[in-house]
MIKE-708202 format. One record per residue: residue in three letters; x, y, z of N, C-alpha, C in turn. Coordinates in steps of 0.1 Angstrom, whole numbers. Layout:
+-----+-------+-------+-------+-------+-------+-------+-------+-------+-------+
! res !   npx !   npy !   npz !  capx !  capy !  capz !   cpx !   cpy !   cpz !
+-----+-------+-------+-------+-------+-------+-------+-------+-------+-------+
! ALA !     X !     Y !     Z !     X !     Y !     Z !     X !     Y !     Z !
...
+-----+-------+-------+-------+-------+-------+-------+-------+-------+-------+
END
This chain:
+-----+-------+-------+-------+-------+-------+-------+-------+-------+-------+
! res !   npx !   npy !   npz !  capx !  capy !  capz !   cpx !   cpy !   cpz !
+-----+-------+-------+-------+-------+-------+-------+-------+-------+-------+
! UNK !  -293 !   238 !  -923 !  -306 !   246 !  -925 !  -312 !   247 !  -911 !
! UNK !  -317 !   259 !  -909 !  -325 !   261 !  -897 !  -336 !   251 !  -895 !
! UNK !  -338 !   247 !  -884 !  -350 !   236 !  -883 !  -365 !   242 !  -887 !
! UNK !  -367 !   254 !  -885 !  -380 !   261 !  -887 !  -382 !   260 !  -903 !
! UNK !  -371 !   260 !  -911 !  -372 !   262 !  -925 !  -377 !   248 !  -929 !
! UNK !  -376 !   236 !  -921 !  -377 !   222 !  -928 !  -391 !   219 !  -927 !
! UNK !  -400 !   228 !  -921 !  -415 !   225 !  -919 !  -420 !   223 !  -934 !
! UNK !  -416 !   230 !  -944 !  -422 !   227 !  -958 !  -416 !   215 !  -964 !
! UNK !  -405 !   208 !  -958 !  -399 !   197 !  -964 !  -408 !   183 !  -960 !
! UNK !  -416 !   184 !  -953 !  -424 !   173 !  -950 !  -431 !   167 !  -961 !
! UNK !  -432 !   151 !  -961 !  -436 !   144 !  -973 !  -448 !   151 !  -980 !
! UNK !  -458 !   156 !  -972 !  -470 !   160 !  -977 !  -475 !   171 !  -969 !
! UNK !  -484 !   179 !  -974 !  -490 !   190 !  -967 !  -501 !   186 !  -958 !
! UNK !  -506 !   194 !  -951 !  -519 !   191 !  -942 !  -529 !   187 !  -951 !
! UNK !  -532 !   194 !  -962 !  -543 !   190 !  -971 !  -541 !   177 !  -979 !
! UNK !  -529 !   175 !  -984 !  -525 !   163 !  -989 !  -528 !   152 !  -981 !
! UNK !  -524 !   152 !  -969 !  -526 !   142 !  -959 !  -543 !   139 !  -958 !
! UNK !  -550 !   149 !  -956 !  -564 !   147 !  -956 !  -569 !   140 !  -969 !
! UNK !  -566 !   145 !  -981 !  -570 !   139 !  -994 !  -565 !   123 !  -994 !
! UNK !  -553 !   120 !  -989 !  -550 !   106 !  -988 !  -559 !    98 !  -978 !
! UNK !  -561 !   104 !  -965 !  -568 !    96 !  -958 !  -584 !    96 !  -963 !
! UNK !  -589 !   106 !  -971 !  -602 !   106 !  -975 !  -602 !    94 !  -986 !
! UNK !  -592 !    92 !  -993 !  -594 !    82 ! -1005 !  -593 !    69 !  -996 !
! UNK !  -583 !    66 !  -987 !  -585 !    55 !  -979 !  -598 !    51 !  -972 !
! UNK !  -604 !    63 !  -967 !  -615 !    60 !  -960 !  -626 !    54 !  -969 !
! UNK !  -628 !    62 !  -981 !  -638 !    60 !  -991 !  -636 !    45 !  -997 !
! UNK !  -625 !    40 !  -999 !  -623 !    28 ! -1004 !  -625 !    18 !  -994 !
! UNK !  -625 !    20 !  -982 !  -628 !    10 !  -971 !  -644 !    11 !  -970 !
! UNK !  -651 !    23 !  -970 !  -664 !    25 !  -969 !  -672 !    21 !  -981 !
! UNK !  -667 !    24 !  -993 !  -677 !    23 ! -1005 !  -670 !    13 ! -1014 !
! UNK !  -657 !    10 ! -1013 !  -651 !     1 ! -1021 !  -644 !     9 ! -1032 !
! UNK !  -646 !    21 ! -1035 !  -640 !    29 ! -1046 !  -639 !    44 ! -1040 !
! UNK !  -630 !    51 ! -1046 !  -631 !    67 ! -1043 !  -630 !    74 ! -1058 !
! UNK !  -640 !    81 ! -1060 !  -642 !    90 ! -1071 !  -639 !   104 ! -1067 !
! UNK !  -637 !   112 ! -1079 !  -636 !   127 ! -1076 !  -647 !   133 ! -1069 !
! UNK !  -658 !   129 ! -1072 !  -670 !   134 ! -1067 !  -673 !   130 ! -1052 !
! UNK !  -669 !   118 ! -1048 !  -669 !   112 ! -1036 !  -659 !   120 ! -1027 !
! UNK !  -649 !   122 ! -1032 !  -638 !   128 ! -1023 !  -642 !   143 ! -1021 !
! UNK !  -647 !   150 ! -1031 !  -653 !   163 ! -1030 !  -664 !   163 ! -1017 !
! UNK !  -673 !   156 ! -1018 !  -683 !   154 ! -1007 !  -678 !   150 !  -995 !
! UNK !  -669 !   141 !  -994 !  -661 !   137 !  -981 !  -654 !   149 !  -975 !
! UNK !  -648 !   156 !  -982 !  -641 !   167 !  -977 !  -647 !   181 !  -977 !
! UNK !  -658 !   181 !  -984 !  -665 !   195 !  -985 !  -659 !   206 !  -993 !
! UNK !  -652 !   200 ! -1003 !  -645 !   209 ! -1014 !  -651 !   207 ! -1028 !
! UNK !  -646 !   215 ! -1037 !  -651 !   214 ! -1050 !  -643 !   203 ! -1059 !
! UNK !  -651 !   198 ! -1069 !  -646 !   188 ! -1077 !  -632 !   192 ! -1084 !
! UNK !  -632 !   206 ! -1087 !  -620 !   212 ! -1094 !  -608 !   211 ! -1085 !
! UNK !  -610 !   214 ! -1071 !  -600 !   214 ! -1062 !  -596 !   201 ! -1060 !
! UNK !  -604 !   191 ! -1060 !  -600 !   176 ! -1057 !  -591 !   173 ! -1071 !
! UNK !  -595 !   177 ! -1082 !  -587 !   173 ! -1095 !  -573 !   178 ! -1095 !
! UNK !  -573 !   190 ! -1089 !  -560 !   198 ! -1088 !  -551 !   191 ! -1078 !
! UNK !  -557 !   186 ! -1067 !  -548 !   181 ! -1056 !  -544 !   166 ! -1061 !
! UNK !  -553 !   159 ! -1069 !  -551 !   146 ! -1072 !  -538 !   147 ! -1082 !
! UNK !  -538 !   157 ! -1091 !  -526 !   158 ! -1100 !  -513 !   160 ! -1091 !
! UNK !  -513 !   168 ! -1079 !  -503 !   169 ! -1071 !  -498 !   156 ! -1065 !
! UNK !  -507 !   149 ! -1061 !  -506 !   136 ! -1053 !  -500 !   126 ! -1064 !
! UNK !  -505 !   125 ! -1076 !  -501 !   116 ! -1086 !  -486 !   119 ! -1090 !
! UNK !  -484 !   133 ! -1090 !  -470 !   136 ! -1095 !  -460 !   131 ! -1083 !
! UNK !  -465 !   130 ! -1071 !  -455 !   126 ! -1060 !  -457 !   111 ! -1059 !
! UNK !  -464 !   104 ! -1067 !  -464 !    90 ! -1068 !  -472 !    83 ! -1055 !
! UNK !  -483 !    92 ! -1052 !  -489 !    87 ! -1040 !  -503 !    82 ! -1044 !
! UNK !  -508 !    84 ! -1056 !  -519 !    80 ! -1060 !  -518 !    77 ! -1076 !
! UNK !  -528 !    69 ! -1080 !  -530 !    66 ! -1095 !  -545 !    72 ! -1099 !
! UNK !  -546 !    78 ! -1109 !  -559 !    82 ! -1113 !  -561 !    85 ! -1128 !
! UNK !  -570 !    79 ! -1133 !  -572 !    81 ! -1148 !  -586 !    90 ! -1148 !
! UNK !  -586 !   100 ! -1157 !  -597 !   110 ! -1157 !  -610 !   102 ! -1159 !
! UNK !  -619 !   105 ! -1151 !  -634 !   100 ! -1148 !  -632 !    86 ! -1142 !
! UNK !  -621 !    81 ! -1138 !  -620 !    68 ! -1131 !  -618 !    70 ! -1116 !
! UNK !  -617 !    57 ! -1111 !  -615 !    58 ! -1095 !  -599 !    61 ! -1093 !
! UNK !  -600 !    67 ! -1081 !  -586 !    71 ! -1075 !  -580 !    58 ! -1067 !
! UNK !  -569 !    54 ! -1069 !  -561 !    44 ! -1062 !  -550 !    48 ! -1055 !
! UNK !  -547 !    45 ! -1042 !  -536 !    47 ! -1036 !  -524 !    39 ! -1040 !
! UNK !  -512 !    44 ! -1041 !  -499 !    36 ! -1043 !  -496 !    30 ! -1031 !
! UNK !  -487 !    20 ! -1032 !  -482 !    13 ! -1019 !  -477 !    26 ! -1010 !
! UNK !  -471 !    36 ! -1014 !  -465 !    48 ! -1006 !  -477 !    56 ! -1001 !
! UNK !  -487 !    59 ! -1010 !  -498 !    66 ! -1005 !  -506 !    59 !  -995 !
! UNK !  -507 !    46 !  -996 !  -515 !    38 !  -987 !  -507 !    38 !  -973 !
! UNK !  -494 !    36 !  -973 !  -486 !    37 !  -961 !  -487 !    50 !  -954 !
! UNK !  -486 !    61 !  -963 !  -486 !    74 !  -957 !  -500 !    77 !  -951 !
! UNK !  -512 !    74 !  -957 !  -524 !    74 !  -952 !  -527 !    67 !  -938 !
! UNK !  -521 !    55 !  -939 !  -521 !    46 !  -927 !  -513 !    53 !  -916 !
! UNK !  -501 !    56 !  -918 !  -493 !    63 !  -907 !  -499 !    75 !  -903 !
! UNK !  -505 !    84 !  -912 !  -511 !    96 !  -906 !  -522 !    94 !  -898 !
! UNK !  -530 !    85 !  -901 !  -543 !    82 !  -893 !  -538 !    76 !  -880 !
! UNK !  -529 !    67 !  -880 !  -524 !    61 !  -868 !  -520 !    72 !  -858 !
! UNK !  -511 !    81 !  -864 !  -505 !    92 !  -857 !  -516 !   100 !  -850 !
! UNK !  -527 !   103 !  -858 !  -538 !   111 !  -853 !  -545 !   103 !  -840 !
! UNK !  -547 !    90 !  -842 !  -552 !    84 !  -831 !  -542 !    83 !  -819 !
! UNK !  -531 !    79 !  -819 !  -522 !    80 !  -809 !  -521 !    93 !  -801 !
! UNK !  -520 !   105 !  -809 !  -519 !   117 !  -804 !  -533 !   121 !  -796 !
! UNK !  -543 !   117 !  -803 !  -558 !   119 !  -795 !  -558 !   112 !  -783 !
! UNK !  -554 !   100 !  -783 !  -554 !    92 !  -770 !  -546 !    98 !  -759 !
! UNK !  -534 !   101 !  -764 !  -525 !   108 !  -754 !  -530 !   120 !  -748 !
! UNK !  -535 !   128 !  -756 !  -541 !   141 !  -751 !  -553 !   138 !  -742 !
! UNK !  -562 !   131 !  -746 !  -574 !   130 !  -738 !  -573 !   119 !  -726 !
! UNK !  -566 !   108 !  -729 !  -565 !    97 !  -718 !  -555 !   100 !  -707 !
! UNK !  -544 !   107 !  -711 !  -533 !   109 !  -703 !  -532 !   124 !  -697 !
! UNK !  -534 !   133 !  -707 !  -533 !   148 !  -703 !  -546 !   153 !  -698 !
! UNK !  -557 !   145 !  -702 !  -570 !   149 !  -698 !  -576 !   162 !  -707 !
! UNK !  -571 !   163 !  -719 !  -577 !   174 !  -727 !  -590 !   170 !  -732 !
! UNK !  -599 !   179 !  -736 !  -612 !   174 !  -740 !  -610 !   170 !  -754 !
! UNK !  -620 !   161 !  -756 !  -620 !   153 !  -770 !  -620 !   163 !  -781 !
! UNK !  -629 !   174 !  -779 !  -629 !   184 !  -792 !  -616 !   190 !  -792 !
! UNK !  -609 !   195 !  -784 !  -596 !   202 !  -785 !  -584 !   191 !  -789 !
! UNK !  -585 !   178 !  -783 !  -576 !   168 !  -787 !  -577 !   163 !  -800 !
! UNK !  -589 !   163 !  -806 !  -591 !   158 !  -819 !  -587 !   170 !  -830 !
! UNK !  -589 !   183 !  -826 !  -585 !   193 !  -835 !  -569 !   195 !  -835 !
! UNK !  -562 !   193 !  -823 !  -549 !   194 !  -822 !  -542 !   182 !  -830 !
! UNK !  -547 !   171 !  -828 !  -542 !   158 !  -834 !  -543 !   159 !  -849 !
! UNK !  -555 !   165 !  -855 !  -556 !   167 !  -867 !  -546 !   177 !  -873 !
! UNK !  -542 !   187 !  -866 !  -533 !   197 !  -869 !  -518 !   192 !  -870 !
! UNK !  -514 !   183 !  -862 !  -501 !   177 !  -861 !  -498 !   163 !  -866 !
! UNK !  -509 !   156 !  -869 !  -508 !   141 !  -875 !  -497 !   138 !  -885 !
! UNK !  -497 !   148 !  -894 !  -488 !   145 !  -905 !  -473 !   150 !  -904 !
! UNK !  -473 !   158 !  -891 !  -459 !   165 !  -890 !  -450 !   157 !  -880 !
! UNK !  -455 !   149 !  -871 !  -448 !   141 !  -861 !  -440 !   130 !  -868 !
! UNK !  -430 !   127 !  -864 !  -421 !   116 !  -869 !  -427 !   102 !  -865 !
! UNK !  -426 !    92 !  -873 !  -429 !    80 !  -868 !  -423 !    77 !  -855 !
! UNK !  -410 !    79 !  -853 !  -404 !    77 !  -840 !  -411 !    84 !  -829 !
! UNK !  -415 !    96 !  -829 !  -423 !   102 !  -819 !  -436 !    96 !  -817 !
! UNK !  -442 !    93 !  -828 !  -455 !    86 !  -828 !  -456 !    72 !  -819 !
! UNK !  -445 !    65 !  -823 !  -442 !    52 !  -815 !  -439 !    53 !  -800 !
! UNK !  -432 !    65 !  -796 !  -427 !    67 !  -783 !  -441 !    72 !  -776 !
! UNK !  -450 !    80 !  -782 !  -461 !    84 !  -776 !  -471 !    73 !  -773 !
! UNK !  -472 !    64 !  -783 !  -480 !    52 !  -782 !  -474 !    43 !  -770 !
! UNK !  -461 !    41 !  -768 !  -454 !    35 !  -759 !  -459 !    41 !  -745 !
! UNK !  -457 !    52 !  -744 !  -459 !    60 !  -731 !  -474 !    59 !  -728 !
! UNK !  -483 !    61 !  -738 !  -497 !    61 !  -735 !  -500 !    46 !  -731 !
! UNK !  -496 !    36 !  -735 !  -498 !    21 !  -733 !  -494 !    19 !  -719 !
! UNK !  -481 !    24 !  -716 !  -477 !    23 !  -701 !  -485 !    28 !  -692 !
! UNK !  -487 !    42 !  -694 !  -496 !    49 !  -684 !  -510 !    45 !  -683 !
! UNK !  -514 !    37 !  -692 !  -528 !    32 !  -691 !  -528 !    16 !  -685 !
! UNK !  -517 !    13 !  -682 !  -515 !     0 !  -677 !  -518 !    -1 !  -662 !
! UNK !  -517 !   -13 !  -657 !  -519 !   -14 !  -642 !  -507 !   -15 !  -636 !
! UNK !  -495 !   -13 !  -641 !  -483 !   -12 !  -636 !  -483 !    -1 !  -624 !
! UNK !  -478 !    -5 !  -612 !  -479 !     4 !  -600 !  -471 !    19 !  -603 !
! UNK !  -462 !    17 !  -611 !  -454 !    30 !  -612 !  -462 !    39 !  -623 !
! UNK !  -471 !    34 !  -631 !  -478 !    40 !  -642 !  -491 !    47 !  -631 !
! UNK !  -495 !    37 !  -624 !  -507 !    43 !  -616 !  -502 !    55 !  -607 !
! UNK !  -490 !    53 !  -601 !  -487 !    62 !  -591 !  -483 !    77 !  -600 !
! UNK !  -477 !    74 !  -611 !  -472 !    86 !  -620 !  -484 !    94 !  -623 !
! UNK !  -497 !    87 !  -628 !  -508 !    94 !  -633 !  -515 !   101 !  -621 !
! UNK !  -513 !    94 !  -610 !  -522 !   101 !  -597 !  -514 !   113 !  -594 !
! UNK !  -499 !   111 !  -594 !  -490 !   124 !  -590 !  -493 !   135 !  -601 !
! UNK !  -494 !   132 !  -612 !  -497 !   142 !  -624 !  -511 !   148 !  -621 !
! UNK !  -520 !   142 !  -619 !  -533 !   145 !  -618 !  -535 !   155 !  -605 !
! UNK !  -527 !   153 !  -595 !  -528 !   162 !  -584 !  -518 !   173 !  -584 !
! UNK !  -510 !   174 !  -594 !  -501 !   184 !  -596 !  -510 !   198 !  -598 !
! UNK !  -506 !   210 !  -593 !  -514 !   221 !  -594 !  -514 !   227 !  -609 !
! UNK !  -525 !   231 !  -614 !  -526 !   237 !  -627 !  -518 !   250 !  -627 !
! UNK !  -514 !   256 !  -617 !  -508 !   269 !  -618 !  -496 !   269 !  -610 !
! UNK !  -487 !   278 !  -616 !  -472 !   278 !  -610 !  -475 !   288 !  -598 !
! UNK !  -468 !   284 !  -588 !  -469 !   292 !  -574 !  -457 !   302 !  -573 !
! UNK !  -447 !   301 !  -578 !  -434 !   309 !  -575 !  -425 !   310 !  -587 !
! UNK !  -424 !   323 !  -591 !  -415 !   325 !  -602 !  -404 !   337 !  -598 !
! UNK !  -399 !   334 !  -588 !  -386 !   343 !  -585 !  -375 !   335 !  -594 !
! UNK !  -365 !   342 !  -595 !  -354 !   336 !  -605 !  -350 !   323 !  -599 !
! UNK !  -349 !   313 !  -608 !  -346 !   299 !  -607 !  -355 !   291 !  -598 !
! UNK !  -366 !   296 !  -594 !  -378 !   290 !  -586 !  -383 !   275 !  -593 !
! UNK !  -384 !   278 !  -606 !  -391 !   266 !  -613 !  -380 !   261 !  -624 !
! UNK !  -378 !   249 !  -623 !  -368 !   243 !  -632 !  -373 !   243 !  -646 !
! UNK !  -386 !   244 !  -650 !  -390 !   245 !  -663 !  -389 !   258 !  -669 !
! UNK !  -397 !   266 !  -662 !  -399 !   280 !  -665 !  -389 !   290 !  -664 !
! UNK !  -380 !   288 !  -653 !  -370 !   296 !  -648 !  -374 !   309 !  -645 !
! UNK !  -372 !   320 !  -651 !  -374 !   334 !  -648 !  -388 !   339 !  -652 !
! UNK !  -394 !   334 !  -661 !  -408 !   337 !  -665 !  -418 !   328 !  -668 !
! UNK !  -430 !   328 !  -664 !  -439 !   319 !  -663 !  -443 !   317 !  -676 !
! UNK !  -440 !   302 !  -683 !  -446 !   299 !  -695 !  -460 !   298 !  -695 !
! UNK !  -466 !   292 !  -683 !  -482 !   290 !  -682 !  -487 !   302 !  -684 !
! UNK !  -483 !   313 !  -679 !  -490 !   326 !  -679 !  -492 !   331 !  -693 !
! UNK !  -481 !   329 !  -702 !  -484 !   333 !  -717 !  -493 !   323 !  -723 !
! UNK !  -493 !   311 !  -720 !  -502 !   302 !  -726 !  -516 !   304 !  -722 !
! UNK !  -518 !   308 !  -709 !  -531 !   309 !  -704 !  -537 !   321 !  -709 !
! UNK !  -528 !   332 !  -711 !  -532 !   346 !  -716 !  -538 !   342 !  -730 !
! UNK !  -529 !   333 !  -738 !  -537 !   331 !  -753 !  -549 !   324 !  -751 !
! UNK !  -552 !   315 !  -741 !  -564 !   308 !  -739 !  -576 !   317 !  -737 !
! UNK !  -572 !   327 !  -729 !  -582 !   339 !  -725 !  -585 !   347 !  -736 !
! UNK !  -574 !   351 !  -743 !  -578 !   358 !  -755 !  -586 !   350 !  -765 !
! UNK !  -584 !   338 !  -769 !  -591 !   329 !  -776 !  -607 !   329 !  -772 !
! UNK !  -608 !   328 !  -759 !  -622 !   326 !  -753 !  -630 !   339 !  -755 !
! UNK !  -622 !   351 !  -753 !  -628 !   362 !  -756 !  -633 !   365 !  -770 !
! UNK !  -626 !   361 !  -780 !  -628 !   361 !  -792 !  -640 !   354 !  -797 !
! UNK !  -640 !   341 !  -790 !  -652 !   332 !  -794 !  -664 !   333 !  -784 !
! UNK !  -663 !   341 !  -774 !  -674 !   343 !  -765 !  -676 !   333 !  -756 !
! UNK !  -665 !   323 !  -754 !  -665 !   314 !  -744 !  -663 !   317 !  -729 !
+-----+-------+-------+-------+-------+-------+-------+-------+-------+-------+
END
């Protein structure tokens, strides 16, 4: 099967991941999670919560009796924790290593937190930990990275080992500019 077709095969959708995280957060914060609490926490309707809870219960990620509290199953708790951990790792990597703003890093991490494999999250954590360390190689790499120009300088054929014949940055920056124009930034 083509890789792009596997996107829909992830354990949970973006919305499902947020519902699981909301239940986990509410249980920590209030000691319980009810339909109304989840609706308020996520800014959605109670009927929308009820519908999603049915899907999550069918997948074995929560248990819920009508008008009762929502409980995460072991699988649901594990998935909520892994998703939250991935979000934190990605956010830290983007802000502390790449220097992306907190707002953009948080938004991007939220979008990919449930899509990235545990293996990739572990390696991002490992790389972030190393690059934040006092190891001389980490210090040198970060210093060299931060000194690297933000723009490509030459795109004659084979001049850039990454971009090769057309500038990838140009197409990305064009999208940033288009986005800024739409939002008035």
